[in-house]
N, C-alpha and C positions, 0 to 999 in steps of 0.2 A: 754567312762570312761575319769574321770578326771586325770591331771596330773598337779603338779606345774611346772614341767621343761618340756623343748622339749623332742623328742627323736631323733635317729640317726639311719643310715643305713650302711653297708656293701660294699666291691668291691671283685672282682675275685682275688683269691691268688691261685696259682699252687697248687692242692692237698689239699686245705683247709678244707672248710666245707662240701666239698663233699666226705671225705673220708669215708668209711665205708656204703656208700649206695650202693644200689644194684638192677638189674633191675630184677624181678621176672617172671618167667614163666607165672604166672597168667597175670600180667601186660601186658605183651605181646599178649596172648590171648585175653584179655579185647580191647586191641587197635585195633586189628585187626576188632574183632566183631564190635566196634564203627564205623570203617571206612565203611565197610558193611553198618552198620544201616545208616550212614549218608547219605551214596548213595543211598540207598532204600528210605529213607525220601526225599531225592531231585527228584528222580524218581516218585515217587507214591503219595508225598503230605500227608504223615502222619508222626506221631514220632514214632522212634524205640527206644525201652528201654530193656537193658542187662539184663540177670538174675543176679540177687544180690548173687553172689555165697559166697561173704565174711559173708554176714548177713547171710546166710543158714548155714554157718558153726560155726555158735554161736560167732560173732565177740564179743569181751568184750568192753564195754565204757571205755572212758579214761579219766585222769585229767591232767591239765597242767595248771600252774599260770602265770598270765600276768607277764611280767618282762620289767620296763620303762629301754630301753636299755642306755639312755644317763643322767639319772638322777645323781646327785652327792650326796653322793658317789656312787660309781658305784658298783653295786650288782654282787658277784662272783656267776653268774649262773652255770658257765663251771665247778665247783667242789660241785656238789649237795650231801650233806650230807646225805640224805634218798631219798628213792624210791619216796617219795611225791613229791621231786622237780626234779625228773629225766627230765621232759618234760617241756618245757618252751614255751610261747607265747611271742617273741619280740616284743615290741612295741616303736613308730609306724612310718612306713612310709607314708610319706607325699609329696605332690608337694614341691618342693623347691621355696621359695619365692623370690631368689635372687641370686645373685654369691654365692656359698657354701664355706665355710670354712672348713679347716682340722681340727680345733679344734676352741673352741670359741676365737674371736678376733684375728684369725692368718688367713689369705688368703693362700689357697693352690690352688685354681684355679680348677674348676671342670674340670678332665681329660673326654677325649673323651670317655673313657670307661664307664663311669657312664650314660652318655647321649644315650638314645635308638637310634635306627635307626630310622631317618623321624623326630626326636624331635627338628630340626635345626629352626624351625620357628620362635622361640626367645629364643636363648641360653640365654641370659643374665637375663630373667625372671624367667627361670628354671621352666615354668608352667608343662614341660610334662617329667622333670627330678625326678626321684625318689630320696629323701632324708630322712634321719633319724630326724624328728622333724625339719628341715630347717636348723638344726645346722649343721649336717653332710653329705657330700657327700658319696657314698657308698665307694669309696676309701679312702675318709677323715676317715670313722669311721674305716676302716680295719687299717689305720695308727695310729689314735690318740686313739683309743679305743682297739685295738688289736681283734675286733670283728669276724672277720673271723676266727683266729686262737683259739679262745675261743670255737666256735660253733663247730670247729673240735675236740677240747679237749672233751668237752661234748659228741658229738657222739661216741668217742672214747672208754668212761665210759658207753656206751649203751642207752644215751638217744637223744633226738632230739629237734630242735627248729621247731616252725611254726613263721611266721611272721604275724603281725598285720597291714593292712592299714586303715589310717583314724584316729579316735580318737576324744575326745573331742575340741582339738585345732588344728589350722591350715587348710590347704584344701586339702582333700582326693586328690589323683591323678585325679579321674574323674571329679571332680568339676573346678579344674583348666586347664586340658588338654582338649580341645575341637577337636583334631586331631583323630578320631576313632584308625589310625593305630597306631600312636603314641603313644597313650593310653594304646593299648595291648603289645607294643614294651616295655613300661615304666613298667608293670607288669611283664613281661617276664625277664625283666633283672633283676628283684629282684627274680622272682622264679629260674631261672639260676644259679645266682650267688651263692644263699644259697644252692641251691639243694632242694626246698622244694616239699614236697609231700602235704602238707596243707597250705592253707592260711587263713588268718581270715580278713574279711570287716568289720571293726568297723565303723559305718555309723551313725553320730547322727548330733544336729542340724541343723545348714545351709547346711552341706552335706546331710543330709537327705531330706529337704526340697526341694532341686533342683531336681524337676522331669527331666528335660534333663539331669544333670548329671548321674542321677539313670539309665537312658537308655543307656549311652555311657557306662557306669559301666557295666551294665548288658550283653551287646554286645560283650564288649570288652572281659569279663571274660568268656564269653561263647565260642568266638572263640579260646581262648588260651586254655580252657579247651579240647574243641575237638582236636586241633592240639596235644597237649602233649598225649591225650589218644590213638589218632590215632598212634604216636609214641612209645607207649609201656609205658608211663610216668604216674603215677597218679596223678590227682590234686584235691584235696578234697576242696571244698568251705564252708567255715560257714559264715554265714551272722549276727554278732553281733548289735543286736538293742535295743534300750531302750524299757522299759515297764512300763506297769502301772497296779494297783492292780488286774485288770481283763484282761489285755492282751495287746497286741500291740495297738497303737493308729493309726490313719488312714495312715500316712506316714509310718509306719513301713510294715502294710498289702500292702501297695501301693508298697513298695521296694520289698517285697517277690514275689508279681506277677510280677514286672519287669523281675526278675531274671528267674522266672518259663517260662514266655512268651519269653524269650528271648533263651530258650533251656539249660539255666546253670543246671546241675545237683548237687543241692544244697545238700551237706552232713548234714546241718542243720542249724537251728536259733538259736543263742544263746542269751539268755534274759540278759540283763543288770538287774539284780536284785538289784537294789539300788537307792538311792536318790530319790525317789518317790515324795516328795515334795508337798503329799496330805494327808487330814486325813485319816490314817489307822485305825479308828476306834477302837483304843486301841490294834489292833493287832501287834504282834512282827514282825520283818522282817524275821523271819523264816516263819512265818506263812503266809504272805504277798506274800513271794516268791512263796512258794506253789500256791496261789491263782492266781498269775500272770502266772505261768507254766500251771494251769489248762486251764485257758483262751488262753493261745496259743496253746495247743494242739488242742482246738476246731478250732481255727482259722487256722492252718496248715491245717486241716481237710479238711475243706471249700476250702481252697486255691489250694490245689494239685486236688480235685473234679473238680474246675473250669478250671484248666490247662489239665484235662481229664486223671489224675492220681489217681487212687482209691488206698488207701493204708489201711492197717488195724491199728488198735489202736496202738498195740505193737512196728511197723516199724513208727508210727508219733512219739512215745515217744524217740524212737531211733535218731530222727532227731531234737530233742530239747537237748538244753544246758541251763546251768545257770551260771552265773557269779556275785556272791555278793562283794560288795566293803567292806573288812572284818573292824571291828571295827568301828570307827566312819567315818561316812559318810559325804558327803559334805554337806547335810542339817544337821543341828547341832542337831535335835531332833531326827535323827535316827542314832541307833548305832547295828551294827551288830553283836552280842555275838558269843562267841563258843558255847552256848547251841542253837542258832539261826543256826550255821554252822552243828550241830550235826540234827535238824529237817530238814534242808535241805538235808544232806547227806542221812537220813532214808530214805526220799521220793523219792529220784533220786536212790537209790538201788532199791526200791520198783518198781518203773516206769521202771528203767533200761533205764535212758537218756543215751543218745550217748555220752556225755562229760559232766565235770564238770570244771568251772575255777575260779579263784578270782582275784581281783586286791586289792594288786597287791604282789607278793613275795617279793618285796622290803620292804613292810609295816608288814611283817610278824614276830613281835615281840613286847613285852612289850616297851612302851617307857622308856627312862632313867628318872632319878631323876631332872634332868635339863630341862626337858621339861615339862613345869608349866601348860600349858593349852592346855588338851588333847581334848578339844572340837574344836580347829583348828585343821584340817588335817595335818598329816605330810606325806611325801613321805617315811620316813625310819622307822616309828612306828604305830601301829594298834590305840594306843589311849586307850586301853583297857587292864586290867591286864591278861596276859595268863598264867602266872605261867610257868610250865614245858610244856605247851602244845602248838601246832602250829595250826593255820588254816588249813595249807596243809594237816597235818596229819590227821584231822578230814575229810576235805572234800575228800580226795583222798580213803577213805574206801569203797572198792568193787568197786574201778576204776582202776582196774590193766590192762587195754588194753595200746594199742599203737597207737597215730596218724598216726603214718606211715602205719601201718597194716590197719588201719580202711579206708584209701585212696583208697583201692581197692574197697571199696563198690560201687555199681552203681546201682541206684534206678529203678524200676522196676514195675508197675502197678501190683496187687495183687488181684485175681479174690475172689471175697466176696460172699458167700452165705448166704442171709438174714434167721435170724432164723425165722423159723415159728413159731408163738404163739399158745399154746394151752389153749383154756379156763380152761381147767382142771387142769391145774397146773400153771396158773397165778394168782397171788394175786389181781390182779386189774382188771377191764374191759379192753378188749382190744380195744386200740383205735379206733375209727370208723370216718370217716371223716364228716359223717352226722350230727355227735352229738355235742351238746354244751357242754361247759365245763367252771364251776365255777372255781374261784381263789380256790386252795386249792385241787382241784379234782386230782386223780392219776389214770394213766392208765398205760397199759402194750404195747409195740411196739419192734419187733425185740429183744425179750429177755431182756428189759431194763425197769425200773419203772419211770415213769416222773411225775412230778408234776406241776400243771398248776399254774403259776403267776399271772394270770388276767383271766378275762373270753376270751374262745376262740373258735373258730369253721374253721375247716379246715386247721389248721395249722399242719404240720406234725411234730410230737415231734422232729425226729432226722433228720431234714432237716439242710445241713449244713449253718451255720451262721458266719459272723466275729467277730461280737460283741453281747454280751449275751442279750443285751436290744432289739436285732430285733426277738428274740424268745420267745412266751408266755410259753414256758415250761423250767423247770429244770429237768436235767439227776440225778434221785436221787441214782441208782444203778442197777446192774442186778437182774434178777429173780433168785433166788436162789434154788438150787436144793431141791427138796422135798416140794416146797411150793405148797400150794394149794388156790383156792379163798379166798380171806378176806371176814370172816362174822361178820359183826355187831354186837357187843352183844344184846342179846334180853333182852327186858325190860320188868319187871314183869307187867303182866295188871292190869290197874289203876295208873300208873305212868302218862300216859296223858289219856284224854278221847279218846274212840275209835270214828276214824271217821264216820260220816253218812253223805249221801246225802242232808238231809232237813235241818242239822243245818248250821247256818251263822257262818262265821269265820274272825276274823279281822286280820290285818299284826300283825305277831309275835306269834299267837296262835299256839299253839303245839298238835298234836294228835298222834295217834297210826294207823296202817294202816299194818294189817297182821304181827303185831310184829315190824314194824320198824315205829321209830319216825320222823314226818315231821313237818315242819314250815312254816307258811303261809307267803308269800311273799306280797299280798296286801289281801284284801277284797275277799270274795269267798262264793259260794255255789254251791253244786252240782256237782264241779270238784274233780274227785278222784285224790287222791295222786298217784295212780297206773300209771297216764300219764307223771309223772315227767320224766322218764326215757327217754321217746319217745320224748318227747318235752320239754327240760329244761328251754326254754326260754319262752315260751308260757304257761307252767304250773305254778299255783300259788303256788306249792307247792315245798319244797326243802327237801331232806333229811339230817338230822343232820351230821354235818360232825364227823371224828372220834374223834377229839380231844372233843368236845361237848358231845359224845355218854361216852368217855372214864369218864369225869368230872361225868356223871349221874350214872355210873356203878363203880365207885372207891369206895373202903369202907371208910366209915365214919370215920376222926380221932376223938378219943374221947377227948372231952374239959377236962382241969384239973377241978377237982370236980364234974365232969358231970358223 
């Protein structure tokens, strides 16, 4: 996510941000089971997944806005005026690029408390040392920003914080730190200092395209998550990624696959539904966000399936988050309005997404009269006229859960029984591997209706694919209760000539055969239209499409004066 200023990070203060956090019996139990699972996996060479008790108990999805922790003026996240501002994602912890300062322009010298164990390879470079936007050490942020104290105050009022690693600027820890153990310790230093149950990995730009860094990141986070769960401490991991109108790009799907292959139990993937920078074909950012999330849902299904974890559609939706950039985006033509926020909110509630966020709480206000050009992105206002409304208030609707409670969730494979399709209750023919289908043809498979995008044969409609262009099928929707086989409207006798074996037909000629209209694909004589269903490719006949039939049977509009 874009930020015009760097970000900062805090350090351990006695009884500071840890106040109010407790170890639940469920977390202790999960830790014991995870330990047993890890041991079993090591002994027998297979993955063990724990029952998802929290999800089974109807865990509520949650909302938390990003807050740029070091931007000026400082945002008072510690005194939320509404429940919509109760939980926040503090941004961004990155690798320190040099000796850290306690405040801009003032050297405080990084204390040994800031540097994780084993990170002494190059203390001057700070490559394995976490910082807030390279501007503050953890101790420096505690001193200059009172960050630890403000976190503690928020928790006293029932709120909580997550920390986001990465962002659009600077080097994410895994990109800069090549020592695997030091990298894990760097993440752990931040998690322990702020007593975090949820972390956010905002990976974009060069941090995302660096495959070696991605592998280090996945392995370090997996090790840290396993250690913490074994000790009874939850650690939910959200991977925040840029997205296009049809889903994640290849670097994004690779990042998810790396995490799953390393054994990270992802809480979910949070899509940055912003700054598309491509032609949206007239669609609003709200509509484009929905398209992006539908694509991500399909991709997650394929990625988890490839990792040997089968999840239901509902669980996959619960593993998806969305983060729009409110108001004016960095792409001048893209503006996320309050109406877009309501569109996304309605969709998110309907699908029960696991989380919603926004960039950023700092910007959730109408710009003042002195801010002349609202097309230039501001860190302190949205660039749109919000009136009395807030983006947080709109997006938080129906998302009253807690990130801390959600951290109890553990992913487990879900046995799924494929729907057995019944021709008597299916509106279209049941898909067959041996049948050829032309563009526009509709079929039923496992309780869903699919439409062919182009000629296809043998391509299973519900095969998991990462990209929409890899499948010739579009999911239209489920078979509805009470449906019966679709019957083409009958045409009156004489609409077209009745087919006869002796007649010669040219390409484009239409005939009636047993009440069904067909059109010739090429010159033919003696070839019965009845063969078209068994041999779509070889038959010279194709039945008219639904739309063509509808045109023929639609009542004619009377013309003025006619």
